[in-house]
N, C-alpha and C positions, 0 to 999 in steps of 0.2 A: 469480384472485391465481395459477396453476402458472403462465399464460400469460408475465406478465413474466419468471416465473425462469427457463421454457424458453429466452426470449429472451436474459437476459445467460448463459446458461450457456457460451455461448460466445463466446472470446476477440474475434473478428473486431468481433463487436455490441461490445461493451462498449468497443474502441478509436473503434468509429463514436460512441454517446453519450459517450466525452470528447471527440472537436474537436466535435459540435454543442454540447457547453458551453459554447464559445470563441465559437461564434456559428454562423448559420445558414451552409448550404452546401448544393453544386452536387454532383450525384453524381461527377461528374466530377473537383473536390478532391477528394471523402472517396475515388475511386480511387488518386490519385496522391498522399496521404498512406500510403494503407494496403499499395499495394504489391498490392492483386487488379487481376483484371481488373473490367470493367467490369458487365458479367454475373451473378458473384461478389457485385460491391460493390448491386448491384439487388434479387440474390436477400436479401441480410444487411437492409438497408431495408426489404425490404416483411416481412420475418418481425417489427422492428420496428416498422413502421408498423399490421400485425395485432394488437401487442403492444400498439396502444396509446402503447410510447413515444417518439414523432417522429409528428410530422404535414408532409406535404405542401404548399408552397404554388407555384400557378404560376405565372408570368412570363413571357409568349408564351411560348417555346419552351425555357424551361429551370423549373427543377424543383429550388424552392428545399429542402431539408430542416433543419428544426427541430426541440430537442427540449421534449417533453412533460413536465414536472415532475408531475404531475399523481400519473399511478401509481408515480413516484420514492418521492412524500413517502409516498404507500399502501406502497411495501412497507417506509418508514422506521418507519412508525407498528407496522405489522406485526415487524416487529423487534426494535423498545423495547422488548417482553415479555422479549426474551432476555438481549438485552445486560448484566442483573446475570450473567448465565451467566461470560463472561467477563472482566467485571470483577474479579467472585470471585477468580478465575484468579490472574487477573493481578493481585491486589490479596495474594491467595496467594502469588504466587510473588514478588515484590519482598520482601513480609515472608522469606521463606526467603532470598530474596542477601541481606537485612540481616543476619539473623544466620551466614548463611556468613561474611559481611565481618568481623564485630564477631567471630566465633573465628578468626579469619585474622591480627585486628589481636594479638589478646592470643596468640598463640603468637609470633606477630614479635616482641611486647616480654618477652615472658619467654625467645625464645632471642638476642634481643639482633638479629636482623635485619630487615632492611627489605625488600619482597616483589621481587623481581628482581637484590638485590645482597648480599652476604655483606661485613662485617667486621670487622676482624682487631683482638683487644683489645689486640694493642702495637704498634709502631712498629715500620718496617720499622728492622734494625742499620743505624749508618752505620760509615765504616770511619773507622779511625783512621788521622791524617793525622800522614806526620814529623814531625816536631820540629825 
């Protein structure tokens, strides 16, 4: 399991997976999209291939790289046990923000103001017009 995590730690490799999620690609396409050198792209592809995250299909002189979803499904299944940790935290944050918003609305109602604007209780004085 540590090998896929190590492979995914590098942003360029995650970008490669994002591109391969759309469709299989040639090394040249990936190199162009990433703005890396061809040897640099090939190095990242080798790491991803060794981690089992991509596979290569040869077509004459060309090599097509494709995403392998199985290792990602395994990672997802492992992470599922931890999702409740951030889900619970997000739920607590949502409740806190709701409480803050309700308190702010109460304060505004008591003051007779609305967020971002002030209201005066009196209308502007009108000048008396000469008769």
